[in-house]
N, C-alpha and C positions, 0 to 999 in steps of 0.2 A: 406304328411301334410306340414301344412304351418310354413315357416320361425321362425315366431312367437309362434308355438307351438300348434297351433288347428289343428284338424283332421278333414278334410272335408269332410262335409255329401255325398257328389253325389257318392262316391266310398265304401262308408260302412267303418266299423274300421278297420282299419290297425294298427299292431304297430308301435307305433312314433318311429321314430330315434333318438331324441334327450331324455334325460335323463328323462322330465317329461312334462306334460302338463301345461304351465304357469298361464292359469284362474282356474282350477282346484284346484292347490294349493292356489291360492288366496281366491277362495270360501270354501273350506276346512278350510282356517284360520279363515277367518271370520266366521263359523259356530262353530268352535271347542272356540271360544272369547266367542260367545254366549252363548256357555253351561255351559263356568264356570262364566259368568256373572250370567247367570240364578239360578246357585249353590251357589254362594256367594251372591247374591243380596236377594233369599229367607232363605238364611239360616241366614244371618246377621238380617233379620225383623224378623223373627222367633224369634229368642235370642231375639231380643230388645222390642218384643211387639208391633211393629209403623211400619210405610211406609215412604222409602225416594223417592227422585226425581228418582234413576235408576229403582225404578219401573214400572215407563213408560215404559222405555227401554223392559224390562222383559216382559210385559204384550203387547208390538208393536211385537216384535220376537216370543212369543210364537206359532201363526198359522204355521209358516215355517221354525222354528230353526231345530226339528230332519225331518220335511220331507227333508228340503233339505240335510241333512248329509245323509241320506239313501238312496234317490236318486241319489247321487255321488258316495254311497258304488257301485252301481250296475250298473255304467259307462262301466266300461271296462269289464265286466264279459265275455261279449262273445267273448271275445280274450280265454278265458279259460276253458269256460262251458264243450267245447269238449275233454279235458283231460282225462287220465284215471283216475279212482277213487281214485286209490293211490296218485297220485299226485295232484290229485284236494283236497282230503284230507288233504293233507297236510298241501298245501296253504290255504285252506280255513277254515278248522276246527282245527285243530294241532294248527297250527300258536296264533290263538284268544283263543284257549282254554291255552295253556302256559300262554300268559299274566295272564288271567283269574285267575286263580290256584296262578300263583306268587303273584298278586295286591291284590286279594281277601283276602289271608293269609297276605298282610300287613295293610292292611287296619282292618282287624280284631283283630291284634294285636294290634293296639294304641287302637281300643275301645273295646277289652275285658275285660282290667280292671272295665269298668264302669258298662260293663253289668254284670259282676261277683257280683258286689253290690248290684244290683237290683234283683239279681236274685241265682245264685249259678254258679259255675264254671263246674254241670254237664251239666248245660241248656244251658251254651258259648260253650259246646262242641256239642252239638245237634244244635244249634242254627248254628253253622260253618257249619256242614253239610249238614243242611237246604239249606244252601249259595249256595250249586252244583243244587241246583233244585229251591229256588226261590233265583235269583241275588241277589247280596249285591252291598247297596250303588249305588255309581255311575256306576257301573260294566255293567249294563243290556246291554248296546249297544255292548260291544264287547261277551258277552253273547248270543245277541240274532242276531248275524252276521252271525256265521257259520249255524245258524238253517235255514235262509232264502239261502242262497249259497246251502245247501242243497236240499230245498224243490224246489228251483228253477232247481235243474240239473235234481233231480226226475220227475219231471211234465214235461223234455223236450219235451215230445211227444205229449202232452195234447194242445189242440189247443190256443196261445197266446191269443186271444182276451176272451176267458172264464174263463182263470186264472185272466186276469186282471178286468173284472167282479166281478168276485168271490171276488180275495182281492180289491175291491170298495165298495162293499156290505159288507164286512167285519167291512172296516173302517168306512161306515155309521153305522152300525148296534150297536155302541160302547159298545164292548161285557164288561163288567167287572164282573171275575170272582173271583176277588181277587189276582189271581196267575197275578205274571207279566211280563213272558212269554209269556205266552196267551193274555192277552189283549192287549201288545202291539206288538204282532206278530200282532193281527190282525185290529190294526189301523194303523201300518207304512209300514205291507209289500207290500201295493198298490204302494208306493213311492219306494219302492227298487225295486220291480218288473219293475215300471217305468223307471227306469233308466237303467236297463238292458234292456226294450223292445224299450223302445224309444230313445236310445244312441245316433244313427244318427241324430233326429231332435234337440236334444239338442248341440251337436257340430254345428249343422248349426246353431242354436240362435245365439253362441256364433261367429260365422264367420258374422254372419249379423248385431250383436253388435260392433263387432270390423272395419268392415267397414264401417257403417253408425253410430259414436256415439251422432250426438246430437238426431236424434230421440228416440235413446238409452235410453240418458237422460233423454227424456221428457217423455216416457215408465215407467221409474222406478218414476220422480216426481208424475205422475196419479197414479201408483200402490200403493207408500207411503201415500198417501191422503186416498185413497177406502182403505186398509187396516188399518190404522189409524182408520178411521168411526168405521170400522166393529167391530171392537176390542172397542171403546168407547162405543156403543150401546150394545154391547155383543152378536152381532151377529155374532161375528167368532166364538164362537161354536155351532151353530146350526149344525143339519144333512145337507149334501152337499156343504153346505157356505164352511163348515173346509176344506173338499176336495178340493175344487176351491182354498182356500185363502191358504192352503200346496202347491198346485202345481205353484200359479200365485209367491207366494214368492220363492220358489224355481228357477221359472225361473228368478226373480228380481237377486237374489244373482252371480245365471250364469254370468247374465247382467254385474253385477255390478266386479264381480272379469273377467271379461272381459276387461273392460273397466279398470280396474286397473293397468292389465296387458298391455294393450294398451299404457297406459302412463306412466309405470312403476313407480309408487307412492305406497307410503304406505306399503314399501316391508317387514316389518316387519309381515303384513297378511301371505305374501307368502311363509315366515321363518316357520310362525305358523302352514300353511297347510302343508308344508314338514315334520314339526314334531309333527303333530296333535296327534298320539298315545299318544308321550311320553308326551305331556300335557293332553291328555285323563288319564293314569292312574296316573300321578303323581300330579294334579293341588289340590286333597284334601288334603293332608296334609300342605302346605303353607297357604290354602286358610283357614282353621281350625285354625290353630296356627295364620295366622293375625286376624282374627274377636273376639279369644278367648282375645288375647295382647290387640284387641282395646277398645273392651263393657268393660272387667274387668278393666282395669284404667280409660275409659272416656276419655280419653287425647283430644279424635274428639267428640264431641255430637251430632253432625246431622247424621241420619243415614245414609242420602245419601252419604253425601262425605265417611264414612266409609266401605260402598258397595262398592263404586267406587272403593277406596284403595286394599279392600282384592280381588275384580277381578283383578286387576292389579297382586297384590302379586301372586294367584291363577297363572299366566300365567307364570310371570317371575320364582316365585319359583319353579316350575315346570323345566323349562328347567334348571336352575339351580343346580338342584337334577339331571338330563341329565347330565350334564357336569361334577358332582360331581363322579357320577356313574362309568362314565367314566376313572376320572384319578385316581380313586382308586380303578380300575379292576374288578368292580358289573357290567360289559357288560351285565349279564343275566339277569339284569334289566329291558332292552330295547333290548336285541335282544338274539332269541329263540339260544340255544345254541346247539352244531353239535349233541347230543346225543337224543334229542327231536325231529329232522327230521325223517320221517318214509319214504320220497322219497329224492332220489339224489338232492341237492341243484344244482339249475341252474344258471350257470356262465353269468353276463351281466347286463343289466339294470333292475331297478325293477320298476314297474308302480306303480302309486298311488293304484291302486286297491289291490296292493299286502299289503297296509299298513290297 
């Protein structure tokens, strides 16, 4: 491992000596902010019945926003995939299942009165139970990650190229059953599996960007122009093109994260990446509250400005909720209690992959 935090690809993946890999946190930070931005902007625009200047940023990020997140989620899997099933399930299934149950209950609690007013409390109860089959609200990402982890371990003995080709074909097939878990699995698994399969090449890309920043910046500029052009003309939604743009955008965010880590700029993104699970779980509450307040009061008439403020509130508000929970002793909201571990805890450094 290099002193700057990258893992050299030539020797394969080895557990890093430092606490975290710097560019991974930057890349995750960029991704989680884009996720909050997407939900904030589209929510404001739907409620306001119009679009603002932030819509352009959301459209630009659409081809790569989730592909990059899933690709990064698979990067460190090779370090743990050969663990015994008990430990593996604890770290990769129970971990996310715990947070899903806690936060789907919280989200549902806020929305239940409105649902009951439209239907009945019986229907609300059934809808809550359904949320364990059909992912609820913004939480589908952590619902799906355990599925990816289990499928990848179960297919450990299957030729990797065959798995990758099937995953790519599923993305291209545009499966639309109406069930989020099925449809998103088909659309996203290829990126997660690619993170696992091609991790040495991803780290090699980061190393090259760190060592040759000028060409990396030129490549980023070219990618931005091509991505923007294809989004503008609608070609980003075409089959095959969407797959290519997903990988290209993921490489771009990895390069961008590496350059920011090299220069130690915009450390806020690194902090967000280090606490991406916190932001992902809690942003819905400050986002929805700020959106409702601004639209009902009408104090800011511009939709784009409202969208930007709601995005900032979603990110900062979630971090504030996290800090408040720690001060009030409500750690269980963001830390899995001992009672919900099925394998012994391992003392020492926790990789990004554990999140």
